[in-house]
C-alpha positions as CSV (number, residue, x, y, z in Angstrom):
1,M,12.7,-21.7,-42.6
2,K,9.5,-23.1,-41.1
3,I,11.5,-24.7,-38.3
4,V,13.1,-21.4,-37.3
5,G,9.8,-19.7,-37.3
6,A,8.2,-22.5,-35.3
7,M,11.0,-22.3,-32.7
8,M,10.6,-18.5,-32.5
9,V,6.8,-18.8,-31.9
10,I,7.3,-21.5,-29.2
11,G,10.2,-19.5,-27.6
12,A,8.2,-16.3,-27.6
13,S,5.1,-18.0,-26.1
14,A,7.2,-19.8,-23.5
15,W,8.9,-16.4,-22.6
16,L,5.4,-14.8,-22.2
17,G,4.3,-17.6,-20.0
18,S,7.4,-17.3,-17.9
19,L,6.8,-13.5,-17.5
20,I,3.4,-14.1,-16.1
21,A,4.7,-17.0,-13.9
22,N,7.4,-14.6,-12.6
23,N,4.7,-12.2,-11.3
24,Y,3.2,-15.1,-9.3
25,R,6.6,-15.9,-7.8
26,Q,7.3,-12.3,-6.9
27,R,4.0,-11.7,-5.0
28,P,4.9,-13.5,-1.8
29,R,8.4,-12.1,-1.8
30,L,7.2,-8.5,-2.3
31,L,4.6,-9.0,0.4
32,G,7.3,-10.3,2.7
33,R,9.3,-7.1,2.1
34,F,6.2,-5.1,2.9
35,A,5.8,-7.1,6.1
36,Q,9.4,-6.3,7.1
37,A,8.8,-2.6,6.4
38,V,5.5,-2.5,8.4
39,E,7.3,-4.2,11.2
40,M,10.0,-1.5,11.0
41,L,7.4,1.2,11.0
42,R,5.7,-0.3,14.0
43,S,9.0,-0.3,15.8
44,Q,9.6,3.3,14.9
45,I,6.2,4.3,16.2
46,S,6.2,2.2,19.3
47,Y,9.7,2.2,20.6
48,S,11.5,5.2,19.1
49,Y,8.5,7.5,19.3
50,T,9.4,8.8,15.8
51,P,6.9,11.2,14.2
52,L,5.1,9.4,11.4
53,P,6.6,11.4,8.4
54,Q,10.1,10.7,9.8
55,A,9.2,7.1,10.4
56,F,8.1,6.8,6.8
57,V,11.4,8.3,5.7
58,K,13.5,5.9,7.9
59,V,11.6,2.9,6.6
60,A,12.1,4.1,3.0
61,E,15.8,4.6,3.6
62,N,16.1,1.0,4.9
63,N,14.3,-0.6,2.0
64,A,14.7,-0.7,-1.7
65,G,12.5,-0.9,-4.8
66,Y,8.8,-0.2,-4.7
67,V,8.7,-0.6,-1.0
68,A,11.0,2.3,-0.5
69,K,9.2,4.3,-3.2
70,I,5.8,3.8,-1.5
71,F,7.1,4.8,2.0
72,G,9.0,7.7,0.5
73,T,6.0,8.9,-1.4
74,A,3.9,8.7,1.8
75,A,6.5,10.7,3.7
76,G,6.5,13.3,1.0
77,L,2.7,13.6,0.9
78,M,2.6,14.0,4.7
79,S,5.3,16.7,4.6
80,S,3.7,18.5,1.6
81,G,1.5,20.7,3.8
82,Q,-1.7,19.2,2.4
83,G,-2.9,18.2,5.8
84,L,-3.1,14.5,5.0
85,S,-3.2,11.9,7.8
86,G,-0.7,9.0,7.7
87,G,-3.4,6.7,6.4
88,E,-4.4,9.1,3.6
89,A,-0.8,9.6,2.5
90,W,-0.3,5.8,2.7
91,N,-3.4,5.1,0.6
92,Q,-2.4,7.7,-2.0
93,A,1.1,6.3,-2.3
94,L,-0.3,2.8,-2.8
95,T,-2.8,4.1,-5.3
96,H,0.0,5.8,-7.2
97,W,2.5,2.9,-7.2
98,G,0.0,0.0,-7.1
99,P,-0.3,-0.5,-10.9
100,F,3.5,-1.1,-11.1
101,L,3.5,-3.8,-8.5
102,P,3.0,-7.6,-9.2
103,L,0.2,-7.7,-6.7
104,D,-3.5,-8.3,-7.3
105,Q,-6.3,-6.1,-6.0
106,D,-6.8,-8.2,-2.8
107,D,-3.1,-7.7,-1.9
108,L,-3.4,-3.9,-2.4
109,I,-6.5,-3.7,-0.3
110,L,-4.7,-5.6,2.5
111,L,-1.8,-3.2,2.3
112,K,-4.2,-0.2,2.3
113,D,-6.0,-1.5,5.3
114,A,-2.6,-1.8,7.1
115,G,-2.3,2.0,7.0
116,N,-5.8,3.1,7.8
117,A,-5.2,4.1,11.4
118,L,-1.9,5.8,10.8
119,G,-1.8,9.3,12.2
120,L,-5.4,9.1,13.4
121,T,-5.1,7.4,16.8
122,D,-2.6,7.2,19.7
123,K,0.6,5.2,19.7
124,A,-0.9,2.1,21.3
125,D,-3.8,1.9,18.9
126,Q,-1.5,2.3,15.9
127,E,0.7,-0.4,17.2
128,R,-2.3,-2.7,17.6
129,H,-3.5,-2.0,14.1
130,L,0.0,-2.6,12.6
131,T,0.3,-5.8,14.6
132,L,-3.0,-7.0,13.2
133,A,-2.0,-5.9,9.7
134,L,1.2,-7.9,10.0
135,E,-0.6,-11.0,11.0
136,Q,-2.9,-10.6,8.0
137,I,0.0,-10.0,5.6
138,R,1.8,-13.0,6.9
139,R,-1.3,-15.2,6.5
140,R,-1.6,-13.9,2.9
141,I,2.1,-14.7,2.3
142,E,1.5,-18.3,3.5
143,Q,-1.5,-18.7,1.1
144,L,0.5,-17.3,-1.8
145,E,3.5,-19.4,-1.2
146,V,1.3,-22.5,-1.4
147,S,-0.4,-21.5,-4.6
148,A,2.4,-19.4,-6.3
149,S,4.6,-22.3,-7.3
150,H,1.8,-24.3,-8.8
151,T,0.3,-21.3,-10.6
152,A,3.6,-20.2,-11.9
153,K,4.2,-23.7,-13.4
154,V,0.8,-23.7,-15.0
155,W,1.4,-20.3,-16.7
156,F,4.8,-21.4,-18.0
157,Y,3.5,-24.6,-19.4
158,L,0.4,-22.9,-20.8
159,G,2.7,-20.5,-22.7
160,L,4.8,-23.3,-23.9
161,S,1.9,-25.5,-25.0
162,G,0.1,-22.5,-26.5
163,G,3.0,-21.8,-28.7
164,G,3.2,-25.5,-29.7
165,I,-0.5,-25.5,-30.6
166,L,-0.1,-22.2,-32.6
167,V,2.8,-23.8,-34.5
168,L,0.7,-26.9,-35.3
169,V,-2.2,-24.7,-36.5
170,L,0.0,-22.6,-38.7
171,L,1.8,-25.5,-40.3
């Protein structure tokens, strides 16, 4: 009976460690999807001359998951008649969905900064701001890819060894 209990404790702690590790693995992937979506938004603004609420909708339709939800929420906020600029709608959408994302505060600030100029300046300035934001997001992805694998392994093994230590203490 003790062996079954010990295996359950070790398995549960390893599972918890792998959940935390999974968040670290998802961060660069999710930021990559945001980079693609921001690139699409930049194209909609620069080349298609699409109004910002419609550009948000098009980007939302061409994405999935939280990326689509954030762009869709921003489009809804801009179309709601509250008089929000694109940047304000973007920030509110990120504030609403941010707690559900496997991103840390620095990642969210980076994404919020990407939308600050939306709807406030002319097309060329918005394109310049989005290009700069894309460069920053891509740099952040590179940093995360370097550290994510290592950090994920640390959390998995920490969970596994923590369960082993707990079993030893309880026996």
